[in-house]
C-alpha positions in Angstrom: 95.0 108.5 77.3 95.4 105.8 74.5 97.2 103.5 76.9 94.6 104.2 79.6 91.7 103.5 77.2 93.2 100.1 76.5 93.9 99.5 80.3 90.4 100.3 81.2 88.7 98.6 78.2 90.0 95.3 79.4 88.5 95.0 82.9 85.2 96.3 81.4 85.2 93.6 78.6 86.2 90.9 81.2 83.5 91.7 83.8 80.8 89.9 82.1 82.9 86.9 82.3 83.9 87.5 86.0 80.3 88.0 87.0 79.4 84.6 85.7 82.5 83.0 87.4 82.0 84.6 90.8 78.8 85.3 92.8 77.7 88.8 94.3 78.7 87.1 97.7 82.2 86.5 96.5 82.6 89.9 95.0 81.3 91.3 98.3 84.0 89.4 100.2 86.6 90.7 97.7 85.4 94.3 98.1 85.6 93.8 101.9 89.3 92.8 101.5 89.9 95.8 99.3 88.4 98.0 101.8 90.4 96.7 104.6 93.7 96.9 102.6 92.9 100.3 101.3 92.9 101.6 104.7 96.3 100.2 105.6 97.6 101.1 102.3 97.3 104.8 103.2 100.4 104.2 105.5 102.5 102.6 103.0 104.2 105.8 101.9 102.9 108.3 104.5 102.0 110.3 101.3 105.5 111.5 100.6 105.1 110.3 97.1 103.1 113.3 96.4 106.2 115.5 96.9 108.2 113.8 94.3 107.1 116.2 91.6 107.7 119.2 93.6 111.5 119.8 93.9 113.3 121.8 91.2 116.2 119.3 91.0 115.7 115.6 90.0 118.5 114.6 92.6 116.2 115.7 95.5 113.1 114.2 93.9 114.9 110.7 93.6 115.9 111.1 97.4 112.1 111.2 98.1 111.5 108.2 95.9 114.0 106.4 98.2 112.4 107.7 101.3 109.0 106.5 100.1 110.2 103.1 99.3 112.0 102.7 102.7 108.7 103.8 104.5 106.8 101.2 102.5 109.1 98.3 103.7 108.6 99.4 107.4 105.0 99.7 106.9 104.5 96.2 105.4 106.6 94.8 108.2 104.4 96.5 110.9 101.2 95.5 109.2 102.2 91.7 108.9 103.0 91.7 112.8 99.8 93.3 113.6 97.9 90.8 111.5 99.8 87.9 113.0 99.0 88.9 116.5 95.4 90.3 116.1 94.0 88.1 113.1 91.2 86.6 115.2 90.2 89.9 116.7 89.9 91.6 113.4 87.7 89.0 112.1 85.4 89.0 115.2 85.2 92.9 114.9 84.2 92.5 111.2 81.8 89.7 112.1 83.3 87.6 109.0 85.6 84.7 109.5 85.8 84.1 105.9 88.3 86.9 105.5 90.9 85.4 108.1 93.3 83.8 105.3 92.9 86.8 103.1 94.4 89.2 105.7 97.9 87.8 105.4 98.1 89.2 101.8 97.6 92.7 102.9 101.2 93.2 103.8 102.2 92.0 100.4 99.8 94.6 98.6 101.1 97.3 101.0 104.6 96.7 99.9 104.0 96.4 96.2 101.6 99.5 96.1 104.0 101.7 98.0 106.7 101.0 95.6 104.4 101.4 92.7 103.4 105.0 93.8 106.8 106.1 94.4 108.0 105.0 91.0 104.7 106.1 89.4 105.2 109.7 90.5 108.8 109.6 89.5 108.0 108.7 85.9 105.4 111.2 86.0 108.0 113.9 86.8 110.2 112.6 84.0 107.1 113.1 81.7 107.3 109.4 80.6 103.7 109.2 79.9 104.2 106.3 77.5 105.7 104.2 80.3 102.8 105.0 82.7 100.3 104.2 80.0 102.2 100.9 79.2 102.2 99.8 82.8 98.4 100.6 83.3 97.8 98.2 80.3 100.1 95.4 81.9 98.3 95.7 85.2 94.7 95.6 84.0 95.1 92.8 81.5 97.3 90.7 83.9 94.8 91.2 86.8 91.9 90.4 84.7 93.4 87.4 83.0 94.5 85.9 86.2 91.1 86.5 87.9 89.4 84.8 85.1 91.9 81.8 85.0 91.4 81.5 88.7 87.6 81.4 88.4 87.7 78.8 85.7 90.0 76.7 87.9 87.5 76.9 90.7 89.3 79.1 93.2 86.1 80.8 94.2 86.3 84.4 95.6 90.0 84.3 96.5 90.8 84.1 92.8 89.9 87.8 92.6 92.5 88.4 95.3 95.2 86.3 93.4 94.7 88.0 90.1 94.8 91.4 91.8 98.2 90.7 93.6 99.7 89.2 90.4 98.7 92.1 88.3 100.3 94.5 90.8 103.5 92.5 91.1 104.1 92.4 87.4 103.6 96.0 87.0 106.0 97.2 89.8 108.7 94.9 88.6 108.7 96.4 85.1 108.9 100.0 86.8 111.8 98.8 89.1 113.8 97.5 86.1 113.2 100.8 84.1 114.3 103.0 87.1 117.4 100.9 87.8 118.6 100.9 84.2 118.4 104.9 84.2 119.4 105.6 87.9 121.5 102.6 89.2 124.1 104.5 91.0 122.1 107.0 92.6 119.7 104.4 94.0 122.3 102.5 95.8 123.6 105.6 97.7 121.3 106.3 100.8 122.1 109.4 102.8 120.4 109.4 106.1 120.7 113.2 106.8 119.2 113.8 103.4 116.2 111.7 104.1 115.6 113.3 107.5 115.9 116.7 106.1 113.3 115.7 103.2 110.9 114.3 105.8 110.8 117.6 107.6 110.7 119.7 104.6 107.6 118.0 103.1 106.2 116.9 106.6 102.8 118.7 105.6 102.1 115.7 103.3 101.9 113.1 106.3 100.6 115.6 108.6 97.7 116.8 106.7 97.3 114.3 103.7 97.8 111.1 105.7 94.6 111.7 107.9 92.9 113.2 104.7 93.7 110.0 102.7 92.3 107.8 105.5 89.1 109.7 105.3 89.0 109.5 101.6 89.5 105.7 101.7 86.9 105.7 104.4 84.4 107.5 102.1 85.3 105.1 99.2 85.4 101.9 101.0 83.4 102.1 104.1 80.2 101.4 102.2 81.7 98.0 101.2 82.2 97.1 104.7 79.1 98.6 106.1 76.8 96.9 103.4 78.5 93.6 104.5 77.9 94.4 108.2 74.4 95.8 108.2 72.8 94.1 105.2 74.7 91.3 103.4 77.9 90.7 101.4 75.8 90.4 98.2 74.7 94.0 98.6 78.4 94.8 99.0 79.1 93.0 95.7 76.4 94.9 94.0 77.9 98.2 95.1 81.5 97.0 94.3 80.6 96.1 90.8 78.8 99.5 90.4 82.1 101.3 91.4 84.1 99.0 89.3 82.2 99.7 86.1 81.5 103.4 86.5 84.9 104.3 87.7 86.4 103.0 84.4 85.5 106.0 82.2 86.7 108.3 85.0 90.0 106.6 85.2 90.0 106.3 81.5 90.2 110.0 80.8 90.5 111.8 84.1 93.5 110.0 85.4 95.5 110.5 82.2 94.6 114.2 82.2 95.7 114.3 85.9 99.1 113.0 84.7 99.6 116.0 82.5 97.7 118.5 84.5 99.6 118.0 87.7 103.0 118.5 86.0 101.9 121.5 84.0 100.0 123.0 87.0 103.1 122.5 89.3 105.4 124.1 86.9 103.3 127.0 86.2 102.5 127.6 89.9 106.3 127.4 90.8 107.1 130.0 88.0 104.1 132.4 88.1 102.2 131.6 91.5 99.0 130.7 89.5 97.6 128.1 87.2 94.5 129.7 85.7 95.1 128.9 82.0 95.8 125.3 82.4 92.9 125.0 85.0 90.4 126.5 82.8 91.5 124.7 79.6 91.3 121.2 81.4 87.8 122.1 82.9 86.4 123.1 79.6 87.8 120.0 77.9 86.4 117.7 80.5 83.0 119.2 80.6 82.8 119.0 76.8 83.4 115.3 76.6 81.3 114.3 79.7 77.8 115.8 79.3 76.4 113.8 76.3 77.7 110.3 77.4 76.5 110.8 80.9 72.8 111.8 79.8 72.6 108.9 77.4 73.8 106.4 80.1 71.3 107.6 82.7 68.3 106.5 80.6 69.9 103.0 79.7 72.4 102.0 82.2 70.1 99.6 84.2 69.3 97.6 81.0 73.0 97.5 80.0 73.9 96.1 83.4 71.4 93.2 82.9 72.5 92.7 79.5 76.2 92.5 80.0 76.6 91.2 83.7 73.4 88.9 84.0 69.9 89.3 85.6 71.2 88.5 89.1 73.2 91.9 88.8 70.1 94.2 88.0 70.4 95.8 91.6 73.8 97.0 90.6 72.3 98.7 87.5 70.0 100.5 89.8 72.9 101.6 92.0 74.7 102.8 88.9 71.8 105.0 87.7 71.7 106.7 91.2 75.4 107.3 91.4 75.9 108.4 87.8 75.4 112.3 88.4 77.8 112.3 91.5 80.5 110.4 89.4 80.1 112.7 86.4 81.0 115.6 88.5 83.7 113.6 90.0 85.1 113.2 86.4 85.4 116.9 86.0 86.8 117.6 89.5 89.4 114.6 89.9 92.2 116.2 87.9 91.6 119.7 89.1 91.5 119.0 92.6 95.2 118.3 92.6 95.6 122.1 92.8 95.4 121.6 96.7 98.8 119.7 96.6 100.3 121.9 94.1 99.6 124.8 96.4 100.5 122.8 99.3 97.1 123.6 101.1 96.3 120.1 102.1 94.5 121.3 105.3 91.6 122.3 103.0 91.4 118.7 101.7 91.3 117.5 105.4 88.3 119.7 106.3 86.2 118.9 103.3 87.1 115.1 103.6 85.7 115.1 107.3 82.3 116.3 105.8 82.4 113.5 103.1 83.1 110.6 105.4 80.6 111.9 107.9 77.9 112.0 105.1 78.9 108.5 103.8 78.5 107.0 107.3 75.3 108.9 108.0 73.8 107.6 104.9 73.6 104.1 106.5 71.6 105.6 109.4 69.3 108.0 107.4 68.0 105.1 105.2 66.6 101.7 106.2 67.3 99.9 103.0 70.2 99.6 100.5 68.8 101.8 97.7 68.0 104.5 100.1 71.6 104.3 101.5 73.0 104.7 97.8 70.7 107.8 97.2 72.2 109.6 100.3 75.7 108.7 99.2 75.1 110.2 95.7 73.9 113.5 97.2 76.8 113.6 99.6 79.2 113.1 96.9 77.6 115.8 94.8 78.0 118.4 97.4 81.5 117.3 98.2 82.8 117.6 94.7 81.3 120.9 94.1 83.1 122.3 97.2 86.3 120.8 95.9 85.7 122.6 92.6 85.4 125.9 94.3 88.5 125.6 96.4 90.7 124.2 93.6 89.7 127.0 91.2 90.4 129.6 94.1 94.0 128.2 94.5 94.7 128.3 90.6 93.7 132.0 90.9 90.8 131.5 88.4 89.0 134.2 90.5 
């Protein structure tokens, strides 16, 4: 958690600089790129990285790492060819020609992210939490630094993209060096039969979690795309900054808790068929540390946005106040919802994700202004996370 604290403190600290180097419209264009790339990144690993922590033997888990990396290479090549052929068509569908040059960076992000996800789960399995924390610090600091440098050099909105890719690249290189030092001989050996057997054994992950992840990405990034298409890129920029700032405390603690929870829960579930003790302990701890900060922020968050990011970002502060209750519940549910993967019940995740995406999209039809859209989004998220909490508790055998 210490490493993640530092990692998340850096983007928050540098955000007031970035909001004065880049306009809401430029942030909006970057959020459009993030939304598009996030949809395609779902295919980067076919979600096999989620299976890395499940096998009893490390040798089998390492085979899944290889499988995941190979899928990432193939997915990146396919995405590049698709963009090369249909670039103009994609821009016309989005109604935004400014994104044209940006699209060619998506295959690079796909490859880097796919490798990162595989290695991240491997080091999680090995309980190398110091390594994971160090890499979060490296990624956040390098990303923010290069985004700021690009802004000072006058690169406009694409500087946000350059900084993001450089941060990802530096991080994944450090993980590759580490894993090759520890498992050099095993990584050079690729047995096709083993990989094929593992693809079949863990086929539920691409079967259920791939569409679920597409829906999840849709719920997260569809607003960035729709705000640009229906209103303007500036509103997308306001929404993106809101998510960037409010997600920081969630990532700060919740992700670190998840790193420990998923290993402990998976082990307990393998041995006893339940994870009640670690589930309740995690829930109580997250609830205890979230209530007071959330209540305080609710009354002051709009003024804080204006003070730190500038008066032109006041709309983002309004969005933040509306979304705060839903993101507080997300803070509690985020680690605990991994029980669905531990119990290999991904189909439940798929069902409730359909509800979430439907609600997010319907928000743009139920409201006639951006603020109303955000209000409907917040209500949808609250219902979604409560359902997730109930299902994960049931799978952990809490009741």
